[in-house]
N, C-alpha and C positions, 0 to 999 in steps of 0.2 A: 504493500500500500504506500502511496505517496502522501506524506503529511503536509498539509497546506494550512497556513495561518493567514486568514484574510481579515484585517482590521481587528484582531484579537479573538476571532472565532476560528476554531480548529475544524478542518474538513479532511476526510480520508477518502482517496479515490484509488482504485486499482490501476496499476501501470498498463495492463492490457486494454482497459477501457479508454484511457487517455491516448493510447497509441492508435486508436481507430480514427483520431482526428489529428493527424501529424502537423497540419498547418496552423493549429491554434497554439497559444502560448503554453498552456499546460501540456499539450501533445508534444511540443518540442522539448519541454522540461523532462518528460518521461523518456524520450528517445535519445537525448544527448547523453554522451558518456564523459565528455570533457567538463570538469567542474567549473572551469572558468566561464564557459558558455552558459552553464546553468545559473551561475551567479549573475550573469548579465540579464537574465529573464526575470529575476525577482528583485525585491528591495533589500532583503537580508536573509541570512541563513543561520539557524541555531543548531550548532553541532551536537550539543548534548541530547536534544530531542529529535534531531534529524527533521527539522521543520523548515519549510520555505515560507518566508514571510512576504506578504503583499500588502502594501498600504493603500487598500482600495475599500469601497463600500461593501460591507458584508451582507447588507440586506439585498442588494442586487445580485451578489454572488450566489445567493440561494437559487436563483433562476439558472445561473451558469452551471451550478452543481447538479441541478435537476436535468439540465440538457445532456450532460455527460452520462447520466444514469439511464435516461429514457430516449435520448436522441431527438427530443423535441424541445424547442425554445418557447417557453410560455411568456406572454406579454400581458401585464396587468394594466388596467385603465388608469389606476391611481399614480402610476409612475410618471416622472417627468421625461418626455421624449428625448430631450437633449442630453440629460444625464444618462439615460439608458443606452443611447447610441454611443456615447463616449465610453461607457464601461464595456460594452460588447466589442467595440473596436480595440480596446486595450487587450482584452482576452483573446482577440483574433477570431471571434465568432461572427458569422454573417447572419443577417436578418432572415435569409432564405430558409433557415432551419426552423423558423416558427410556422405555426399553422396559418393557412391562407386567410381565415377569418380574422385572426389576431393581427396579421400583417396589414390587412386592409384598414382596420380600425386604427392601428398604430400610425400608419402613414397619413391617414386623414387628420389625426390629432397633431401629428408633426407638421403638416401643411398649415393647419390653423395656427399653431404656435409661431411658425415662421412668418405667416402673414401678419399676425399680431405684432411681432417684434419689428417687422418692416414698417408697419404703420406708426408704431411708437417712435422709430428712428426718423421717419419723415415728419412727424409732428414736432419733434425736437428741432429738426432742421428748419422747419417753418418759422419757429420763434427764435432760432439762433441768429444773432446778427452777423453781418459779414466780417466785422472786426470786433476784437475785444480789447479791453484796456491794456492788457499785457503785450499786445502786438506793436505798440508804439515805443516800447522800451528800446533804447539804443538807436533810434532812427532820427532822421533830421527833423528838428523842431518837434520831438516826440511829445513833450509836455503840452505844447500849444495845440497840437493836432488832437491829443487826447481830450483836452478841455472842449474843443469844438465838437468832437465826436460825442461826448457826453451830453452836450447841449442839443444836438440834433437827433441822435439815435437812442438816447436813454432818458425818457421823460421823467423817470423816477429818481434820477440822480440829484436833482436840485429843483428849487422853485423856478428859476429862469428857464430850465429845460422844459418844465411842465407848461410854462406860459407859451413857449415857442410851439409846443405841440398843439395847444389850444388855438393859437393864432394860425397855424397851418390849416387846421380844419375850418376855421372861420373864413380865411381868405378863399378857400376852395368853394365854400357856400356862397360867398359874395360874388365870386367870379361866375358861378353858374347862374345866380340870380341876375347878374348884369347881362349875361349873354341872352337870357330869356327875355328880359325887358327890352333889349335892343331890337327884338322882332315885333314889338307892339307898335301899332301905327301911330299912337299918340306920342311915342318917344322918339320918332324919327325926325323931329324938328331939329333946328340948329342947337338949341340949348340941351335937349336930350342927348344928342350925339356927343356933345362936348363932355357931358357928365359921364356917359358910358365910356368914352375914350380915356378919360382921366382915371376912372375906376379900373379899367383894363390895364392901364399902364402901371398903376400901383400894385395890382395883383401880380403882374408879370415881373416887376422888380423884386417883389418878395419871393416869388417862386424861383427866380434866377439866383438870388442870394442864397436861398436854401439849398439849391442844387450845387452851387459852387462851394458852399461850406461842407457839403457831403463829399464832394470831389477832393477837397483839400484834406479832409480828415480820413480819407480812405487809405488803408495800408497797401492795397493792391489795385492798380488802375484797371487791370484786366478783369478782376472779380467785380469791380465796381460797375463796369459796362455790362457784364453778364447778368447782374441782378435785375429781377423783374420790376421791383419798385423804382429803381433808378431809371429804367427805361420809361416807366409811366411818368416820372417827373420830367424827363426830357421831352416826351410828347406833350406834356402840359405847357411847356414854355416855348416850344418851337413855333406854334402857329402865330404867336404875337410878332416874332421877328420876321417870319416869312411874309406875314401880312404887311409889315412895314416895307419889306423889300419890294413886294409887288406894287404897293401903292406909290412908291417913289420911282418905279422902273421907267415909266413913260412920262414922268412929270416934266413939264416944260414951263412956258410963260403963263399958262392958265392957272387959275386958283386951284388949291389942293382938292377941294370937294367937287368942283366942276370936272376936274380931270379924273377923279375917282369915279364919278357918275358916268363919264364917257367910257372909261375902261370897262365898267361893269355891264353896260348896256350894249356896247358895240363889239368889243373884242371877246375872244374866248378866255381872256385873262380874268374877266369877272367871274366866270363859273369856277375857275380854280380858286379865286379869292374867297368865294362863298364856301367852297369845300374846306378850305383851310380854317375859316372862321368856325365852321361846324366841328372841327376837330377839338375845339376847346371843351366840348362836352366830356372828353376823356379825362378832364381834370377831376371829375367826381371819383375816379378810381384811386386818387390819392388818399381818399378817406379809408381805403383798405389798410393803409399803414397803421392806423390807429383804431381799427374796428376788428374785433375778434369775430363778429358774425360774418363779415365779408371774407375774412381769411378762411373761416370754416367752410363757407360756401365754395370758394375757389378750390380748397383742398378736397372737398367732396367730389367736385366735378373731375378733378384729376385722378382721384382714386377709383371713381365709378365710371370712367370713360367707356368701358366695355358695355356696361348696362345702358348708358346713354346712347351709344352707337347702335345697340340692339333695338332700343326703343325707336330711334329714328328709322331704322331699317323696316320695322313693323309698320310704322306710319306710312312710309313710302309704298310698301306693298299694299296697304289698305287703300291708299289714295288711288293707285293705278287700278286695283281690282274693282273698287266700287264706282270709280268714274267710268270704267268700261261697261259695267253692268247698267248704270243709270243711263248711259248714252244709248245702249242697245234697246232699252225699254222706252225712252222718251224722245228719241230723235225724230219719230214720225208725227209727234204732236204738233199742231199748228202753233206758231209763236213761241216755241220752246226755247229756253236758254241753253239747252244741252245740244248744241249743234255739232259739237265734236268732243272727243275725249279730252283734249287739252282744256277746253272751256269748262269741262266738268271737274277738273282738278280742284278748283277753288271750293266748289260745293263739297267735294269729298273731304278736303282738309278741314273745312269748318265743321262738318258733321262729325268727323272722327274726334275732333277736339271738344265736342259737345258744346261749342259756343253757340252755333245756330243763329246766324245773322238774319236769316229769312229773306235775303235778297234774291236767292235762287232756290226754288222749291219744285219738286215733282208734281205733276198734275194727275197722273193716272194712279189707279189703285196698286198696280204692280210696282210702279215707281216708288210709291210710299212704303211698300213692303221692303223694297231694297233700301230705302232711307232708314227704316226702322232697324234693319239688320246692321247697317253701317253705324248708326248711333250706338246700338248695343255693343258692337265690337269695339267702338271707341271707349265706352265706359270700362269694359274689361281690360282693354289695352292700357289705359291711363292708370287703372287701379293697381296693376301689378308692380311696376317699377317705382312708382311714386312712394309707396310705403317703405321700400328698401332704401331709396335715396333719403327720405326723411329720417329714418332710424339712424342711418350712417351720419347724416348731418348733425343730429342731436348728440350722437356719441362723440363725434370729432369736436363739436363746439364745447362740450363739457370737458374734454381732455385738454383742449387748447386753453380754456379758462384755468384749469388746475395747474397746467404748466406755467402759465403767466403768474399765478399766485405763488407758486413754489419759487420762481425766479425772483 
C-alpha cells in the first residue's frame, strides 16, 4: 500500500490500483523507482512512517481517492468549479473520467461562474478611471497634473471638484436648452440670435477648457483618445468650431448675417451647417459621465448585444412576413394603401411594435385577421427579451451603485 498524507489526513491506496493510471501524479509516484523523482511529485516525505505528504485540500481528495477505487470521478454541486478544476489538474486527472450527467452540470456551472467573473471585471473596468493618482509620480509636472486630474475626474476628492462636476452637467443642460430654443420662431429675431450665440459661445468655452484640462492631466495620450467619454467630449465641442469655420468661409464685404443667410439658402454649405448644428445634441451624452443609470444602460446594451440583435432579426422577419401577407390579401381592394410590399412595411413595423398609429388599416375581414395575428406576434415578441434586458439592467445598475459606494 502507498501511504499518502493529504492536508493531515492519511489515505492508503494499493500500488497496482495506482499503476492503472500511469499519467496521473499518484500513478507516476507508484511507478517511479528513483527516489529523487518521487520527491519531486510530493511536498514532503516522512521516512519513519513511509508517508508522502501533499499540501492540498483533503476534502476534494476524497473524490480523487474514490476515483482510484471505482474508476469514476464524482462531481458535487456544492463544490467551487475553479477550485475543483485546479485540484484535479494538480493530481493529473481529467474531467472525462466523470459521468456525463455530472460533467454537463459541472460545465454549465463553470460557464456561469466564468460569465459572472467576466461581468464583474467589466463592471470594475467601467468605473475604473483611465488614470490614477499614482501614475503621475515621477512625471513632468506630476503634482500639477494630479491636482487637475482630481478636479476633473474625481468629484469626491474636494469641494471644487464637486462644483466642477455640477457645472459640467449644468452647462450641458443649458446648451441643449439653447439649441432647442434656437429653433423656435419667436427666437429667430436679431436679439434672440444674439443671446443664443453668446450662450453657445460660453458653453463651448467651458467644454473646451474641460477637454483641455483632461488632455493635460492624462498620463497617456493614446489611452486618452481611445476613451469613449473623451470622444463624446470632442464631439460636443467640434460643431461650434466647425460652424465658425463654415460661417466665415465665404464671408466677404457683406454683413455677417446676410452672408450666412445667403450660404444657407443658396449653396449646399447651408445643409452641412445645419447638420453640424444638429450634432450639438450629442452633448447630452456627456451626462453619462456623471449618471450611473446611463452607464448601466450602455453596459446592458453591450453585454446583451446578442439578444438585441436576435430581437431585431425577429422584427425584420415579422415585418417582411406580415407585409407580404397583408399585401396579398389587400392589394385588390379599391383605394388600398397596400399597393406593394414595401408600402406595407410601415404598417407591419407599427403593428409589431403594438403602437398602432391607425394611418394605414386593412379593410377586409381576412386582412384584419392577418393584422390580429401580426399584433399578437408583436406582443409575444416584445415580451420575451424585454424582461431579460430589464432584469440585467436592474442587476448591473445595482452593482454599479455598490461599486461606486465601495470606491
